[in-house]
C-alpha positions in Angstrom: -2.3 19.9 -58.0 0.4 17.7 -59.2 0.1 13.9 -58.7 3.1 11.3 -58.5 3.4 9.1 -60.9 5.0 6.2 -59.1 3.9 3.3 -58.4 4.3 1.5 -55.2 7.2 -0.8 -55.8 6.2 -3.5 -52.9 3.1 -4.8 -55.1 2.7 -7.4 -56.7 1.7 -7.3 -60.6 0.6 -10.0 -63.0 1.3 -10.8 -66.4 -0.5 -8.8 -68.8 0.6 -8.9 -72.1 -1.3 -7.2 -74.4 -0.6 -8.3 -78.5 1.6 -6.1 -80.5 0.4 -2.5 -81.3 -2.5 -2.6 -77.8 -0.2 -1.3 -75.4 -1.5 2.1 -75.3 -3.3 3.0 -72.7 -5.8 5.5 -74.1 -6.3 2.4 -76.6 -7.3 -0.1 -73.3 -9.1 2.5 -72.0 -11.6 2.7 -75.2 -11.9 -0.7 -76.0 -13.1 -1.8 -72.3 -16.7 -0.3 -73.7 -16.0 -0.4 -77.3 -14.1 -0.9 -80.1 -13.5 -3.9 -83.0 -14.6 -6.2 -80.0 -18.0 -4.6 -78.8 -20.1 -6.6 -81.3 -18.5 -10.6 -81.1 -19.0 -9.9 -76.8 -22.5 -8.8 -77.2 -23.8 -11.0 -79.4 -22.1 -13.9 -76.8 -23.8 -12.4 -73.8 -28.1 -13.1 -75.5 -27.3 -16.4 -73.5 -27.0 -14.3 -70.1 -29.7 -12.2 -71.0 -31.4 -14.9 -71.6 -31.5 -15.9 -68.7 -31.8 -12.8 -66.9 -34.9 -11.5 -65.4 -35.3 -7.9 -64.3 -35.4 -7.8 -60.0 -36.0 -4.3 -58.2 -34.8 -4.8 -55.6 -35.1 -3.5 -51.4 -32.8 -1.3 -50.2 -34.1 -0.3 -47.6 -35.3 2.7 -46.6 -37.5 3.1 -49.2 -35.1 2.7 -51.7 -34.7 0.3 -54.7 -32.8 -0.3 -57.5 -32.5 -1.9 -60.8 -30.9 -5.3 -61.1 -30.8 -8.2 -63.6 -30.5 -11.4 -62.5 -29.0 -14.8 -64.7 -29.8 -18.0 -63.0 -28.7 -21.2 -64.4 -32.4 -22.7 -62.7 -34.3 -20.7 -65.2 -32.6 -22.6 -68.2 -33.0 -25.7 -67.1 -29.8 -26.3 -65.1 -29.1 -27.6 -61.6 -28.9 -24.4 -59.3 -25.9 -22.7 -58.9 -23.8 -22.6 -56.0 -21.9 -19.1 -56.5 -24.0 -15.2 -57.0 -22.0 -12.9 -58.2 -23.4 -9.0 -58.2 -21.3 -6.9 -60.9 -21.2 -3.4 -60.4 -21.0 -1.0 -63.5 -18.6 2.5 -63.4 -19.9 6.0 -63.2 -22.3 6.6 -66.1 -21.9 3.4 -67.0 -25.0 0.5 -66.1 -25.9 -3.4 -66.1 -25.4 -2.8 -69.2 -22.1 -1.8 -69.9 -20.1 -4.3 -72.4 -16.8 -4.7 -69.5 -19.9 -6.3 -67.2 -21.8 -8.3 -70.0 -18.7 -9.8 -71.2 -17.7 -10.5 -67.4 -21.0 -12.2 -66.1 -21.4 -14.0 -69.7 -17.4 -15.3 -68.7 -18.8 -16.2 -65.2 -22.2 -17.5 -66.0 -20.4 -20.2 -68.5 -18.7 -20.6 -66.1 -21.3 -21.4 -63.1 -22.0 -18.5 -61.5 -25.7 -17.0 -61.1 -25.0 -13.4 -62.3 -26.2 -10.1 -60.9 -25.6 -7.4 -62.5 -26.9 -4.2 -60.3 -27.4 -0.5 -61.5 -26.8 2.2 -59.3 -29.5 4.4 -58.6 -29.7 6.5 -61.8 -28.1 4.0 -63.9 -29.3 2.5 -66.4 -33.5 2.6 -66.8 -33.7 3.2 -63.5 -34.4 7.1 -62.8 -38.0 6.9 -62.7 -37.6 4.7 -59.1 -35.8 6.7 -56.2 -37.0 10.4 -56.1 -33.6 11.3 -54.9 -30.6 12.0 -57.2 -27.6 10.3 -57.9 -24.1 10.8 -55.7 -21.1 8.6 -54.6 -21.8 9.2 -51.2 -25.0 6.5 -51.1 -23.0 4.0 -50.4 -26.0 2.8 -47.5 -28.2 2.1 -50.2 -25.8 -0.1 -51.7 -25.0 -2.1 -49.0 -28.6 -2.8 -48.3 -29.0 -4.3 -52.1 -26.4 -6.9 -51.2 -27.8 -7.4 -48.2 -31.4 -8.0 -49.5 -29.8 -10.1 -52.4 -28.2 -12.6 -49.9 -31.8 -12.8 -48.4 -33.7 -14.1 -51.0 -30.2 -16.7 -52.2 -28.4 -17.4 -48.6 -27.6 -20.8 -49.9 -25.2 -18.9 -53.0 -21.7 -17.7 -51.4 -21.9 -14.3 -52.6 -19.1 -12.7 -54.4 -19.2 -9.3 -55.4 -16.9 -7.6 -58.7 -16.8 -3.9 -59.7 -15.2 -1.6 -62.1 -14.2 1.9 -62.0 -16.7 3.4 -59.6 -18.7 0.0 -58.8 -14.7 -1.4 -58.0 -14.8 1.7 -55.5 -18.3 1.2 -53.7 -18.1 -2.6 -53.8 -14.9 -2.0 -51.5 -17.0 -0.1 -49.5 -19.6 -2.9 -48.9 -16.7 -5.1 -47.9 -15.6 -2.5 -45.5 -19.0 -2.3 -43.5 -20.1 -6.5 -44.5 -18.9 -7.7 -41.4 -20.7 -5.0 -39.5 -23.8 -4.9 -41.9 -24.3 -9.0 -41.2 -23.0 -9.8 -44.6 -20.7 -12.9 -45.4 -18.5 -12.2 -48.8 -16.4 -15.1 -50.0 -14.8 -13.0 -52.4 -14.4 -9.3 -53.8 -13.0 -7.5 -56.4 -12.2 -4.4 -57.8 -11.3 -3.4 -61.1 -9.3 0.1 -61.1 -11.3 1.6 -58.9 -11.2 5.3 -57.7 -9.4 5.5 -54.5 -9.0 9.2 -54.2 -12.1 11.3 -55.6 -9.7 14.6 -55.7 -7.2 12.7 -57.9 -9.5 11.3 -60.6 -11.2 14.4 -61.3 -7.8 16.3 -61.4 -6.9 13.6 -64.1 -10.0 13.9 -65.8 -10.3 18.1 -65.7 -6.3 17.7 -66.7 -6.0 15.2 -68.9 -7.8 13.8 -72.5 -10.3 16.4 -72.8 -12.3 13.2 -74.7 -12.9 11.8 -71.7 -14.0 14.9 -70.2 -16.1 15.6 -73.0 -17.5 11.1 -72.4 -18.2 12.0 -69.1 -20.0 15.7 -69.4 -22.0 14.0 -72.6 -23.0 11.2 -70.1 -23.8 12.9 -67.3 -26.4 15.9 -69.0 -28.1 12.7 -70.7 -28.3 10.9 -67.4 -29.0 14.7 -66.4 -32.4 15.2 -68.4 -33.5 11.3 -67.9 -33.9 12.9 -64.2 -35.7 15.3 -64.5 -38.1 14.3 -67.1 -38.7 11.8 -64.5 -39.5 14.1 -62.1 -39.9 16.9 -63.2 -42.1 18.1 -59.9 -38.9 18.1 -58.0 -35.9 19.2 -60.5 -34.9 21.6 -62.8 -31.2 21.4 -64.2 -31.1 23.8 -66.1 -28.7 25.5 -64.8 -26.7 22.7 -63.8 -26.9 21.3 -68.1 -24.9 24.9 -69.0 -21.8 24.3 -66.7 -19.1 23.3 -68.8 -16.9 21.4 -66.8 -17.3 18.4 -64.3 -15.5 20.4 -61.1 -18.1 22.6 -61.6 -21.0 20.2 -62.3 -20.2 18.8 -59.3 -19.4 22.0 -56.7 -23.6 23.0 -58.3 -25.4 19.7 -58.1 -23.6 18.6 -54.6 -24.5 22.8 -53.2 -28.7 21.9 -53.7 -28.4 17.9 -53.5 -25.6 16.7 -51.6 -25.8 17.4 -48.2 -22.4 18.1 -48.3 -20.8 21.7 -46.9 -18.0 21.5 -50.2 -17.4 19.7 -52.6 -14.2 19.0 -51.4 -16.3 17.4 -48.1 -18.1 15.5 -50.3 -15.2 13.9 -52.7 -13.5 13.1 -48.9 -16.9 11.0 -48.1 -16.3 8.3 -51.0 -12.7 7.8 -51.1 -11.3 4.6 -50.2 -7.7 5.7 -48.5 -6.4 6.8 -45.5 -8.4 4.1 -43.3 -11.5 3.6 -44.9 -10.6 0.0 -45.5 -8.7 -1.1 -42.9 -12.2 -2.4 -41.7 -11.9 -5.7 -44.2 -12.5 -9.3 -43.3 -13.6 -10.1 -46.5 -10.8 -11.7 -48.8 -10.8 -8.8 -51.3 -8.7 -8.0 -54.7 -7.5 -4.6 -55.8 -6.3 -4.6 -60.1 -4.8 -1.9 -60.6 -3.1 -0.3 -63.5 -0.1 2.0 -63.6 -1.2 3.2 -66.5 -3.9 3.9 -66.0 -5.0 7.3 -67.5 -7.9 8.0 -65.0 -6.9 6.6 -61.9 -3.4 7.2 -60.1 -1.6 4.6 -59.8 0.2 6.1 -56.8 -2.4 6.0 -54.9 -2.4 3.0 -53.9 0.1 3.2 -51.5 -2.4 5.4 -49.5 -4.6 2.5 -49.0 -4.8 0.4 -45.3 -2.8 -2.9 -45.3 -5.7 -5.2 -43.3 -4.6 -9.2 -44.2 -7.9 -9.3 -45.7 -6.8 -6.9 -48.9 -4.7 -7.9 -51.4 -3.2 -5.5 -54.4 -2.1 -5.8 -57.6 -0.7 -3.1 -60.2 -0.1 -4.3 -63.5 2.7 -2.2 -65.7 -0.1 -2.2 -68.6 -3.8 -2.3 -68.8 -5.7 1.4 -69.1 -8.6 2.2 -67.3 -10.9 -0.9 -67.0 -8.4 -2.3 -70.8 -6.7 -5.3 -69.6 -8.0 -6.4 -73.9 -5.4 -9.1 -75.2 -6.4 -9.2 -78.7 -8.8 -12.0 -80.2 -12.6 -13.1 -79.3 -11.8 -15.2 -76.3 -11.9 -14.2 -72.7 -10.0 -11.0 -71.4 -7.5 -11.4 -68.9 -9.1 -9.6 -66.7 -11.8 -11.4 -67.1 -9.4 -14.6 -65.9 -7.9 -13.2 -63.7 -11.2 -12.2 -61.8 -12.5 -16.2 -62.2 -9.3 -17.2 -60.8 -9.8 -14.9 -57.8 -13.2 -15.7 -57.5 -12.4 -19.8 -57.5 -9.4 -19.4 -55.0 -10.4 -22.1 -52.0 
C-alpha cells in the first residue's frame, strides 16, 4: 500500500519549534513517553496523583472502566468549575508519562482531572471478561455519560492521544445523540484510518513494531491470567506481526467478518465525524511516523471541527526541551480555555 506523504495545504499550522537537535520525528515520538524529561515530569505529577482516587465507572451493560479522578476539593481548595477527561493511546494507560504530564499541567490551572483507562489498559484486565478491541466505543461513551451524571455542575472537556484521540473524536460524534454536553474536545495525533496506521507500523521503523508487539503481548498475558477459564491466547502470543495478531484475535473475539471490516469500524475518515456539534480540535504533525497526515484531507468538515497540522512534532511529541510545560500542553490548555 502506498500512502501519500503530502499535507493538505489548507490546514492551519501552529508554530511548534523544537530546540536545535530535537526536530527529528522519531526522537519527538520517543520523548512523548520516555527520555530525559521523564524523571522531572513524574516528580511534578506527584501532586496530581496525591489528589487522585480510583473510581470504577459503570459504563452500562455491565462494563466497568477504571479511572483516576483528581479533585481540588480533595486537597482543600474550592471546587473546580471544569473537568477534563484524558485518554491514553493504545497499550498506554492513565499513568503514561504524557497523560500524567498534561494532567498535572491542567490541574495546576484549575481543572479537575479524570485519567480514564480503556478496557484492559492499566491495571484493569480483571474488570471485564470481554477482551479489548478498538471498536468498543459504546463503553467510552457510557463512561463520559456517567461522569456527566456524577459531576453535572462542571463543564466537561475531553483530550486524547493517538488511539485515545480517535476515541475522543468518536465520542464527540456521538455526544449529541447520547445527551452528552461537551465544552471542548482535543485529539492529539489521533488514529484516522487504522488501515494506514497498521501499514505504517508494519513497514516503518522496526522499533515501533517491536515496542507495540511487546506491550500487546504483555497485555494479553495479563488478560489470560485474569480470566484463565475463558482465554488461552498461546497461539496469538506466538504470532510475529501486528497484522497477524489483529486478524487472529478479530476472528476469535471481534465479531467482524474480516480484519479490514474491523479496521474500518473505528476509522474517523470520510463521514464519521460529520455529526460533531461541540467545539473539537485535531492537532497532528506532518512528520508523524505512525499517522499519515494525508488522511487529514479525508475528514468530514463540520463547522465545529478545527484541524491543525504542524510541520514538526512526531507522534504525540511536541517537546521543545527544558523542564516546563510542553508546547502541546500549552496548546491544549489554550484550546480548552477558549470562550
